[in-house]
C-alpha positions in Angstrom: 17.8 -13.4 -20.6 16.6 -14.0 -17.1 19.0 -11.5 -15.8 17.8 -8.9 -18.2 14.3 -9.8 -17.3 14.9 -9.1 -13.6 16.9 -6.1 -14.4 13.8 -4.7 -16.5 11.4 -5.6 -13.7 13.5 -3.7 -11.2 13.7 -0.5 -13.3 10.1 0.1 -12.8 8.4 1.2 -9.4 5.5 -1.3 -10.1 6.1 -4.8 -10.4 2.8 -5.7 -12.0 1.0 -4.5 -15.3 -2.4 -3.2 -15.0 -3.5 -5.9 -17.5 -2.9 -8.5 -14.9 -5.8 -7.3 -12.7 -8.1 -9.9 -14.4 -5.9 -12.7 -13.7 -5.2 -11.9 -10.0 -8.9 -11.6 -9.2 -9.6 -14.9 -11.4 -6.7 -16.5 -9.1 -8.1 -15.0 -6.0 -11.6 -16.6 -6.8 -10.3 -19.9 -8.0 -8.2 -20.4 -5.1 -10.5 -19.0 -2.4 -10.7 -20.9 1.0 -14.5 -21.4 1.0 -15.6 -23.7 -1.9 -18.9 -21.7 -2.5 -16.8 -18.5 -3.1 -14.8 -20.2 -6.0 -17.7 -20.1 -8.5 -18.5 -17.2 -10.6 -22.2 -17.1 -9.8 -21.4 -16.6 -6.1 -18.9 -13.6 -6.8 -21.2 -12.0 -9.4 -24.0 -12.1 -7.0 -21.9 -10.9 -4.0 -20.6 -8.1 -6.3 -24.0 -7.2 -7.7 -22.7 -7.7 -11.3 -23.6 -10.2 -14.0 -21.9 -13.4 -14.5 -21.1 -12.2 -18.1 -19.6 -9.1 -16.8 -17.3 -10.8 -14.2 -16.0 -13.3 -16.8 -14.9 -10.3 -19.2 -13.2 -8.7 -16.1 -11.4 -11.8 -15.5 -10.4 -12.2 -19.2 -9.2 -8.9 -19.3 -11.7 -7.6 -21.9 -13.7 -5.4 -19.5 -12.3 -2.7 -17.5 -12.4 -3.5 -13.6 -13.2 -0.4 -11.5 -10.7 -0.2 -8.5 -13.9 -0.1 -6.2 -15.1 -3.6 -7.6 -11.6 -4.9 -7.3 -11.3 -3.8 -3.6 -14.7 -5.5 -2.8 -13.7 -8.6 -4.7 -10.7 -9.2 -2.4 -12.3 -8.2 0.9 -15.1 -10.7 0.2 -12.6 -13.3 -0.4 -10.6 -11.9 2.5 -7.6 -12.2 0.2 -5.2 -9.5 1.5 -2.6 -10.3 -0.7 -4.4 -9.9 -4.0 -5.7 -6.7 -2.7 -2.3 -5.4 -2.0 -1.3 -6.5 -5.5 -4.1 -4.3 -7.0 -3.1 -1.4 -4.9 0.4 -1.7 -6.1 -0.7 -1.6 -9.7 -2.6 1.6 -9.0 0.3 3.1 -7.0 -1.3 2.9 -3.8 1.0 0.5 -1.9 4.3 -1.5 -1.9 4.3 -5.0 -3.4 2.7 -7.8 -1.1 5.0 -9.8 0.9 5.0 -13.7 0.4 1.9 -14.8 2.5 3.7 -17.6 3.7 5.9 -15.4 5.6 2.7 -13.8 7.5 1.7 -17.1 9.3 4.0 -16.4 12.0 3.1 -13.2 14.1 6.2 -13.3 16.7 8.6 -13.5 13.4 6.6 -10.5 12.0 6.8 -8.3 15.5 10.6 -9.3 15.6 11.1 -8.1 12.2 9.4 -4.8 12.9 11.4 -4.1 15.9 14.4 -4.7 14.0 13.1 -2.5 11.3 12.0 0.2 13.5 15.3 0.3 15.3 17.2 0.6 11.9 14.9 3.5 11.1 15.3 5.4 14.3 18.9 5.4 13.6 18.4 6.6 10.0 16.3 9.4 11.1 18.8 10.5 13.6 21.2 10.7 10.5 18.6 12.5 8.4 18.1 15.0 11.5 21.9 15.7 11.6 21.6 16.5 7.8 18.9 18.7 8.1 20.7 21.0 10.6 23.7 21.1 8.2 21.6 22.7 5.6 20.4 26.1 5.5 17.0 27.0 4.1 16.9 26.7 0.4 20.5 25.4 0.3 21.1 23.2 -2.5 21.6 19.4 -1.8 24.7 17.8 -2.7 25.3 14.5 -4.7 26.7 12.6 -1.7 24.0 14.2 0.7 21.2 13.1 -2.1 22.8 9.6 -1.9 22.8 9.3 1.8 19.4 10.6 1.9 18.1 8.0 -0.5 19.9 5.4 1.5 18.3 6.7 5.0 15.0 6.9 3.5 14.7 3.2 2.5 15.2 2.5 6.0 12.2 4.4 6.8 10.3 2.9 4.0 11.2 -0.6 5.4 9.2 0.3 8.6 5.9 0.8 6.2 6.3 -2.5 4.8 7.1 -4.2 8.5 4.0 -2.4 9.6 1.8 -3.7 6.8 3.1 -7.1 7.7 2.4 -7.1 11.1 -1.1 -5.8 10.6 -1.5 -8.6 7.9 -0.3 -11.2 10.2 -3.0 -10.1 12.9 -5.7 -10.2 10.4 -4.7 -13.6 9.1 -3.8 -15.1 12.4 -5.9 -13.2 15.0 -8.7 -12.0 12.5 -8.0 -8.3 13.6 -10.9 -6.2 12.4 -8.9 -3.9 10.2 -12.1 -1.7 9.5 -12.4 -0.9 13.1 -8.8 -0.1 13.6 -8.8 2.3 10.8 -11.9 4.1 12.0 -10.3 4.4 15.5 -7.0 5.6 14.0 -8.9 8.3 12.1 -10.9 9.4 15.1 -7.5 10.0 17.0 -6.0 11.6 14.0 -8.8 14.1 13.8 -8.7 14.8 17.4 -4.9 15.4 17.1 -5.4 17.7 14.2 -2.8 15.7 12.0 -5.1 14.8 9.1 -7.4 17.0 6.9 -10.9 15.9 7.9 -13.0 17.5 5.1 -12.9 19.0 1.7 -13.6 22.7 3.2 -10.6 22.6 5.2 -8.5 21.2 2.1 -9.8 24.2 0.2 -8.7 26.3 3.0 -5.5 25.1 3.3 -4.8 25.1 -0.5 -5.9 29.0 -0.7 -3.4 29.4 2.3 -0.4 27.7 0.4 -1.2 29.2 -2.9 -1.3 32.7 -1.5 2.1 31.9 0.3 3.7 30.6 -2.9 2.7 33.9 -4.8 4.0 36.1 -1.7 7.2 34.2 -1.9 7.9 34.8 -5.8 
């Protein structure tokens, strides 16, 4: 029975059901590090909502907007709960056991190992790309290899998240400033879309290219 349950879980891309959001937030509040944050009154006031609405959210009888769930976790500095919520929305991988994040050296060592593996996988993907011509179909064997190498790349994303989480937990890394600085550099390097108007321009260009290519 247990084996079937695990198999069913692993067949899905998301481990937690949306109906679990209320429980995740309740557990986060009840196990908050600061005693005053464990009360419904404190959290309701911090979120700018009524205690009654907060109770309904925790009980699952009232929908929890993503923005409130995100702010809830940020107030409590519960990054594990936040990662769970984001995973439910399809915005992140499942969170790592927080006990594993207590050691920054361990996470850095793991990141180096995963990055090394990803570099080798990227080299193999690069070799595969040189074997294919434009619009060539991908064989089943190549598709299998691609998936295997892509998993190595995905490992780096998880390892990166773990390093940043460990820095936030142990060294109080200011994640908001980190992201702000990264965005500014990315805009300067022209690697991200900085505005809605530019997004519209890009979509127009791709739309016309696709029509011409038909």
